[in-house]
C-alpha positions in Angstrom: -45.8 -25.2 -73.0 -44.4 -28.4 -74.4 -45.4 -31.5 -72.4 -42.7 -32.9 -70.2 -43.8 -36.4 -71.4 -42.3 -35.4 -74.8 -39.0 -34.2 -73.4 -37.7 -37.3 -71.6 -35.9 -38.5 -74.7 -34.3 -35.1 -75.1 -33.4 -35.1 -71.5 -31.6 -38.4 -71.9 -29.8 -37.1 -74.9 -28.8 -34.0 -72.9 -27.4 -36.1 -70.0 -25.5 -38.3 -72.5 -24.1 -35.3 -74.2 -23.0 -33.8 -70.9 -21.4 -37.0 -69.8 -19.5 -37.4 -73.1 -18.3 -33.9 -72.9 -17.4 -33.7 -69.2 -17.0 -37.2 -67.8 -15.3 -39.2 -70.5 -13.2 -40.9 -67.9 -16.2 -42.5 -66.2 -17.9 -45.8 -66.9 -20.3 -46.2 -69.9 -23.7 -44.7 -69.6 -26.7 -46.9 -68.9 -29.5 -45.3 -70.9 -32.3 -47.2 -69.2 -30.9 -46.3 -65.7 -30.8 -42.6 -66.6 -34.4 -42.7 -67.7 -35.3 -44.5 -64.5 -33.6 -42.0 -62.4 -35.2 -39.0 -64.1 -38.6 -40.7 -63.7 -37.8 -41.3 -60.0 -38.3 -37.5 -59.5 -42.1 -37.8 -59.3 -44.6 -35.1 -58.4 -46.5 -37.7 -56.3 -43.5 -38.5 -54.2 -42.5 -34.8 -53.7 -46.1 -34.0 -52.7 -46.0 -36.8 -50.1 -42.8 -35.3 -48.7 -44.5 -32.0 -48.2 -47.5 -33.7 -46.7 -45.2 -35.5 -44.2 -43.4 -32.4 -43.1 -46.7 -30.4 -42.6 -48.3 -33.1 -40.5 -49.3 -32.2 -36.9 -46.6 -34.4 -35.3 -44.0 -31.8 -36.3 -46.1 -28.9 -35.0 -44.9 -26.3 -37.6 -41.2 -27.2 -37.2 -40.1 -24.3 -35.0 -36.3 -24.6 -34.5 -35.4 -25.2 -30.9 -38.4 -27.5 -30.3 -38.5 -31.3 -30.1 -40.9 -31.3 -33.0 -38.4 -29.5 -35.2 -35.7 -32.0 -34.3 -38.2 -34.8 -35.1 -38.6 -33.4 -38.6 -34.8 -33.1 -38.9 -34.5 -36.8 -37.9 -37.0 -37.7 -40.6 -35.1 -35.9 -43.3 -31.8 -37.6 -42.0 -33.5 -41.0 -42.2 -34.2 -40.4 -45.9 -30.5 -39.6 -46.5 -29.4 -42.6 -44.6 -31.8 -44.9 -46.5 -30.4 -43.7 -49.8 -26.8 -44.0 -48.7 -26.1 -40.2 -48.6 -23.2 -39.7 -46.2 -23.7 -37.7 -43.0 -22.1 -34.2 -43.2 -22.8 -32.9 -39.8 -20.9 -33.1 -36.5 -19.4 -36.3 -35.1 -20.3 -38.3 -38.2 -24.0 -37.5 -37.8 -26.3 -35.6 -40.2 -26.8 -32.7 -37.6 -24.9 -29.5 -37.1 -26.3 -28.3 -33.8 -26.5 -24.7 -32.5 -28.2 -22.8 -29.7 -31.5 -21.1 -30.6 -33.9 -19.7 -28.0 -37.5 -20.3 -28.9 -40.9 -19.2 -27.6 -44.1 -21.3 -27.6 -47.4 -19.6 -28.0 -50.6 -21.2 -26.6 -54.3 -20.7 -26.9 -55.9 -17.9 -24.8 -54.4 -15.0 -26.8 -56.7 -12.1 -27.3 -56.8 -8.5 -28.6 -59.6 -6.0 -27.6 -60.2 -2.3 -28.1 -62.2 -0.4 -25.5 -64.7 2.0 -27.1 -66.6 4.7 -25.0 -70.3 4.5 -25.5 -72.6 6.9 -23.7 -71.6 6.5 -20.0 -70.0 3.2 -20.3 -67.4 1.3 -22.4 -67.9 -1.5 -24.9 -65.2 -4.0 -26.0 -64.5 -5.0 -29.5 -62.6 -8.3 -29.9 -60.5 -8.8 -33.0 -60.5 -12.0 -35.0 -57.4 -14.3 -34.7 -55.3 -14.4 -37.9 -57.7 -12.2 -39.9 -57.1 -9.1 -37.7 -54.4 -10.0 -35.2 -51.8 -12.7 -34.5 -50.0 -12.9 -31.2 -46.3 -12.0 -31.3 -44.3 -15.1 -31.8 -41.7 -14.0 -29.1 -44.1 -12.1 -26.9 -43.9 -12.3 -23.1 -46.8 -14.0 -21.3 -49.5 -11.9 -19.6 -52.1 -9.3 -20.1 -51.9 -5.5 -20.4 -54.5 -2.8 -20.8 -53.3 0.6 -21.6 -53.5 3.7 -23.8 -52.1 3.4 -27.3 -49.5 5.8 -28.7 -48.6 5.8 -32.4 -44.8 6.0 -32.8 -44.2 5.7 -36.5 -41.4 3.3 -37.3 -40.3 3.2 -33.6 -36.8 4.6 -34.4 -34.5 6.8 -32.4 -31.6 7.8 -34.6 -29.7 10.9 -33.3 -27.2 10.8 -36.2 -30.1 11.1 -38.6 -31.9 13.8 -36.5 -34.8 11.5 -36.2 -36.7 10.3 -33.1 -40.2 8.8 -33.2 -40.4 8.9 -29.4 -39.6 12.6 -29.1 -42.5 14.6 -27.5 -44.5 11.5 -26.6 -44.6 9.7 -23.3 -45.0 5.9 -23.8 -44.1 4.7 -20.2 -46.5 2.0 -19.3 -48.3 2.4 -22.6 -48.8 0.3 -25.7 -47.1 1.6 -28.8 -48.5 1.2 -32.3 -45.6 0.8 -34.8 -45.0 0.4 -38.5 -42.4 -2.1 -39.8 -39.3 -1.2 -41.9 -38.0 2.3 -42.2 -39.1 5.4 -44.2 -36.5 4.8 -46.9 -36.6 2.1 -49.6 -33.5 0.0 -50.3 -34.5 -0.1 -54.0 -35.3 3.6 -54.7 -32.4 5.1 -52.6 -29.9 2.3 -51.6 -27.2 4.7 -50.4 -29.5 6.5 -48.0 -31.1 3.3 -46.9 -27.7 2.0 -45.6 -27.8 4.7 -43.0 -31.2 3.5 -41.9 -30.7 -0.2 -42.3 -29.9 -1.0 -38.6 -33.3 0.5 -37.6 -35.2 -1.9 -39.9 -34.6 -5.0 -37.7 -37.6 -6.2 -35.6 -35.3 -6.8 -32.6 -34.1 -3.2 -32.6 -37.7 -1.8 -32.7 -38.8 -4.0 -29.8 -35.8 -3.2 -27.7 -36.2 0.5 -28.4 -39.8 0.4 -27.3 -38.8 -1.3 -24.0 -36.0 1.2 -23.6 -38.6 4.0 -23.7 -40.7 2.4 -21.1 -43.5 0.8 -23.2 -45.1 -2.3 -21.8 -46.7 -3.6 -25.0 -46.7 -3.2 -28.7 -49.1 -3.5 -31.7 -46.9 -4.2 -34.7 -48.4 -3.3 -38.0 -47.1 -6.4 -39.7 -49.6 -8.5 -41.7 -51.0 -9.8 -39.5 -48.7 -12.7 -39.8 -46.7 -14.9 -37.4 -43.0 -14.3 -37.2 -40.5 -15.6 -34.6 -37.7 -13.4 -35.9 -37.8 -11.0 -32.9 -36.4 -10.5 -29.5 -37.9 -11.8 -26.3 -38.3 -9.5 -23.3 -40.1 -10.9 -20.3 -43.4 -9.2 -19.5 -43.3 -7.2 -22.8 -46.6 -8.2 -24.5 -47.1 -7.6 -28.2 -49.2 -8.7 -31.2 -49.1 -8.3 -34.9 -52.1 -6.4 -36.4 -53.3 -5.4 -39.8 -55.5 -2.7 -41.5 -58.6 -3.2 -39.5 -56.9 -2.6 -36.1 -54.8 0.3 -37.4 -57.9 2.0 -38.9 -59.8 1.6 -35.6 -56.9 3.2 -33.7 -56.7 6.1 -36.1 -60.5 6.6 -36.3 -61.6 9.9 -34.8 -58.1 11.3 -34.6 -58.4 13.5 -37.7 -55.6 11.5 -39.3 -55.4 8.7 -41.8 -52.7 6.2 -41.4 -51.4 6.1 -45.0 -51.3 9.9 -45.1 -49.2 10.0 -41.9 -46.8 7.4 -43.3 -46.4 9.4 -46.5 -45.5 12.5 -44.5 -42.8 10.6 -42.7 -41.4 9.2 -45.9 -41.5 12.6 -47.6 -39.9 14.8 -44.9 -38.2 12.2 -42.6 -40.0 13.9 -39.7 -41.8 11.9 -37.0 -45.6 12.1 -36.7 -46.1 10.4 -33.4 -49.3 11.1 -31.3 -51.6 9.7 -28.7 -54.5 7.9 -30.3 -56.8 8.3 -27.4 -57.7 4.6 -27.6 -57.3 1.9 -25.0 -56.4 -1.7 -25.9 -56.0 -5.0 -24.1 -53.4 -7.4 -25.3 -53.4 -10.9 -23.7 -50.9 -13.5 -24.8 -50.0 -16.9 -23.3 -46.5 -17.9 -24.0 -43.6 -20.0 -22.7 -40.0 -19.0 -23.4 -37.2 -21.5 -23.7 -33.7 -19.9 -23.7 -32.1 -23.3 -23.7 -33.5 -24.1 -27.2 -31.2 -26.1 -29.4 -31.6 -26.7 -33.2 -29.7 -28.1 -36.1 -28.9 -27.9 -39.8 -29.3 -31.3 -41.5 -26.4 -32.1 -43.9 -26.0 -34.9 -46.3 -23.0 -35.3 -48.8 -22.4 -37.2 -52.0 -18.6 -37.2 -52.2 -17.1 -36.5 -55.6 -14.8 -39.1 -57.3 -12.1 -36.8 -58.7 -9.0 -36.7 -56.4 -8.8 -33.0 -56.7 -12.3 -31.8 -57.7 -14.0 -33.7 -54.8 -12.8 -30.9 -52.5 -15.1 -28.6 -54.4 -18.8 -28.7 -53.5 -22.1 -27.6 -54.9 -24.7 -26.9 -52.2 -28.4 -27.6 -52.8 -30.1 -25.9 -49.9 -33.3 -24.7 -48.3 -34.7 -24.1 -44.8 -36.4 -26.9 -43.0 -38.0 -24.9 -40.3 -41.1 -22.8 -40.1 -43.1 -21.0 -37.3 -44.3 -23.7 -35.0 -47.6 -22.8 -33.2 -48.9 -19.2 -33.0 -51.1 -20.4 -31.3 -52.5 -22.7 -34.0 -50.1 -24.8 -36.0 -48.5 -22.9 -38.9 -47.9 -25.8 -41.4 -45.4 -24.1 -43.7 -46.1 -26.2 -46.8 -44.8 -23.7 -49.3 -42.5 -22.0 -46.8 -40.6 -24.2 -46.8 -41.5 -27.9 -46.9 -41.7 -27.5 -50.6 -37.9 -26.8 -50.9 -37.0 -29.8 -48.6 -39.2 -32.0 -50.8 -37.2 -30.8 -53.9 -33.9 -31.4 -52.1 -35.0 -34.9 -51.2 -36.1 -35.7 -54.7 -32.8 -34.5 -56.1 -30.8 -36.4 -53.5 -32.5 -39.7 -54.2 -32.1 -39.3 -57.9 -28.4 -38.3 -57.7 -27.6 -41.2 -55.4 -29.0 -43.6 -58.0 -27.1 -41.9 -60.8 -25.0 -44.5 -62.5 -22.0 -42.3 -63.3 -20.0 -40.9 -60.4 -19.7 -37.1 -60.2 -16.3 -35.4 -60.0 -17.3 -32.7 -57.6 -19.1 -33.2 -54.2 -22.7 -32.4 -53.7 -24.1 -31.2 -50.4 -27.7 -31.3 -49.3 -28.1 -28.6 -46.7 -31.4 -28.2 -44.9 -31.1 -25.1 -42.7 -32.6 -24.6 -39.3 -33.7 -21.3 -37.8 -34.2 -19.4 -41.1 -37.3 -17.9 -39.6 -35.4 -16.9 -36.5 -33.0 -14.3 -37.9 -31.4 -16.7 -40.5 -29.3 -18.3 -37.7 -28.8 -21.7 -39.2 -27.1 -20.5 -42.4 -25.1 -18.0 -40.3 -23.8 -20.8 -38.2 -22.9 -23.0 -41.1 -20.9 -20.2 -42.7 -19.0 -19.7 -39.5 -18.4 -23.5 -39.3 -18.4 -24.7 -43.0 -17.9 -28.3 -43.9 -16.1 -27.4 -47.1 -13.9 -24.3 -47.4 -16.0 -21.4 -48.7 -13.5 -20.7 -51.5 -14.0 -24.3 -52.6 -17.8 -23.9 -52.6 -18.8 -23.5 -56.2 -22.2 -22.1 -55.4 -25.4 -22.5 -53.4 -28.7 -23.4 -55.2 -31.1 -22.1 -52.6 -34.9 -22.7 -52.7 -37.5 -20.9 -50.7 -41.2 -21.1 -51.3 -41.1 -23.3 -54.5 -44.3 -25.2 -54.3 -47.2 -22.9 -55.3 -47.9 -21.7 -58.8 -46.8 -22.6 -62.4 -43.8 -20.2 -62.8 -40.4 -19.9 -61.2 -38.2 -17.0 -60.2 -34.5 -17.0 -59.9 -33.2 -14.4 -57.5 -29.6 -13.3 -58.1 -29.5 -15.0 -61.5 -28.5 -11.6 -63.0 -25.7 -11.3 -60.4 -24.2 -14.6 -61.5 -24.8 -15.0 -65.3 -22.4 -17.9 -65.9 -24.0 -19.8 -63.0 -27.4 -19.1 -64.3 -26.5 -20.2 -67.8 -26.5 -23.8 -66.8 -30.1 -23.6 -65.5 -31.1 -21.6 -68.6 -29.7 -24.2 -71.0 -31.4 -27.1 -69.2 -34.7 -25.2 -68.9 -34.8 -24.0 -72.5 -34.1 -27.5 -73.9 -36.0 -29.8 -71.6 -38.1 -28.4 -68.8 -39.7 -25.4 -70.5 -41.0 -23.5 -67.4 -41.3 -19.8 -67.4 -38.5 -18.5 -65.1 -38.2 -14.8 -64.3 -34.6 -13.7 -63.4 -33.8 -11.0 -60.9 -30.9 -8.9 -59.7 -30.4 -9.1 -55.9 -28.8 -6.0 -54.4 -28.8 -7.7 -51.0 -28.5 -4.6 -48.9 -31.6 -4.9 -46.7 -31.7 -7.0 -43.5 -31.2 -10.8 -44.3 -34.5 -12.4 -45.1 -33.4 -15.7 -46.7 -30.4 -18.0 -46.4 -29.1 -16.9 -49.8 -28.4 -13.4 -48.4 -25.8 -14.6 -45.9 -24.1 -16.8 -48.5 -23.8 -13.9 -50.9 -22.3 -11.7 -48.2 -19.7 -14.4 -47.6 -18.8 -14.4 -51.3 -20.5 -17.6 -52.3 -22.3 -17.4 -55.7 -25.9 -18.1 -55.0 -29.1 -18.4 -57.0 -32.4 -18.6 -55.0 -35.5 -20.1 -56.6 -39.1 -19.4 -55.7 -42.4 -20.1 -57.4 -45.3 -17.9 -58.4 -48.4 -17.7 -60.5 -51.1 -18.7 -58.0 -52.7 -17.3 -54.9 -50.4 -18.1 -51.9 -50.4 -17.4 -48.2 -47.4 -16.4 -46.1 -46.8 -17.1 -42.4 -50.4 -18.0 -41.7 -52.3 -21.3 -41.1 -53.4 -21.3 -44.7 -49.9 -22.2 -45.9 -50.9 -25.8 -45.9 -50.8 -28.8 -48.2 -53.8 -27.5 -50.2 -51.6 -24.7 -51.6 -49.1 -27.1 -53.2 -48.7 -27.5 -57.0 -46.9 -30.9 -57.3 -46.0 -30.3 -60.9 -43.8 -27.2 -60.2 -41.9 -29.3 -57.5 -41.2 -32.0 -60.1 -40.0 -29.5 -62.7 -37.7 -27.7 -60.4 -36.3 -30.9 -59.0 -35.6 -32.2 -62.5 -34.1 -28.8 -63.5 -31.7 -28.9 -60.5 -30.9 -32.5 -61.1 -29.8 -31.9 -64.7 -28.0 -28.7 -63.9 -26.0 -30.2 -61.0 -24.9 -33.1 -63.1 -23.6 -30.7 -65.7 -21.8 -28.4 -63.3 -20.3 -31.2 -61.2 -18.5 -32.7 -64.2 -17.1 -29.5 -65.7 -13.3 -29.6 -65.8 -13.1 -26.0 -64.6 -15.8 -23.6 -63.2 -15.6 -20.3 -61.3 -18.9 -18.4 -60.9 -17.2 -15.8 -58.8 -15.6 -14.3 -61.9 -19.0 -13.5 -63.3 -20.5 -11.7 -60.4 -21.8 -8.3 -61.5 -24.2 -5.6 -60.7 -27.5 -4.8 -62.4 
């Protein structure tokens, strides 16, 4: 890979070329200032931003908590320092919305009761390696028999019911995530099953059938994207716990799952095992969160009403029960946004179109922040040129661009800048976007806004666990992405005419 140190001169030439071509009406270019601004996007500074956001004082940035709002205020203070205008409600940087949240405390446990001779012994599972308490679990303790209920689905129109023939009243259900149909291999059939893939549906359906607790075969990772039902106790488990529950039943978990997927026939059964789930939580239905919005207003009398959004989610998982720092997911993206915002504010030539820096709240809680923004946009959606979304961009040495294939003319701007000046490996993807929403980009695409969502890869990473911390971060990938976005946004903002919607296409 060509060293970036050798490309600064080319980058300056590129900016000058773009300005000559697209911003001839602006003031003369100050070459030294351009170089200074490009250098201002520093891996050291971006790393420090991630370090700040993952510090204990923000307690994992769970939307709805005071710690999340403190992190939002820190981001807003950076915008204010640089002179980025507030784009939220009532001339603030915040766009507030209601978001219930659940706090998880120490004292959470998971045990299996194993018969031994004429007595019972207890096996305790290890936190995080073998179980993680449900992030929206009720508080309390339950000991009961465990019933395996497949995917936890009751779908009369599909002639499918995981609860048929088994009694789960007062019991603990063991359940797999997702549905037995893949959105990639059979998208048309998946659409009929899609509503049953939501975590909230699965939990409510278990409650409807009388279950008092749940072991969710999901990771084990933390995840606050679920419903809260008082006194319903659940935890996330992984292979070790599932294997123990299947042991001695004459069945193997993967074989049972394969049967369900092959024939779409439930395979539910009593495991004959007894488990104790103990979680200590505190639910706050009054929770309130916010998106953080900063705006650089365009200078063209007409084009300033068009906006390019640079976005990523600020929130993470909070405590479950240890702090989940969320360095890569998604302090990394906020660091890139801040780096680009600072550099663009210092840019000596005004941009024709407006730029919005949009830090979403509650992405981890059912993508609520982006949903709220789309219902209450600050610029008309038909005037929104596109969203440059970033999610998990701080670990590894390669980039991915989700939905770049969907929007080739949008992607072309990034491709040109990368090929000439940044020289990072970027893998492009088509995004069918027919599963449940898992990132902010999904909701924007459903609303007709052209979107490209960046991620990083090429190194071992951790997801929704305590190990997603500052030690995971690769500062150089942050710098390269920030410079790529910086150069690309300048180019797009000063185009005389641009419409990425016309280029939207399938795979």
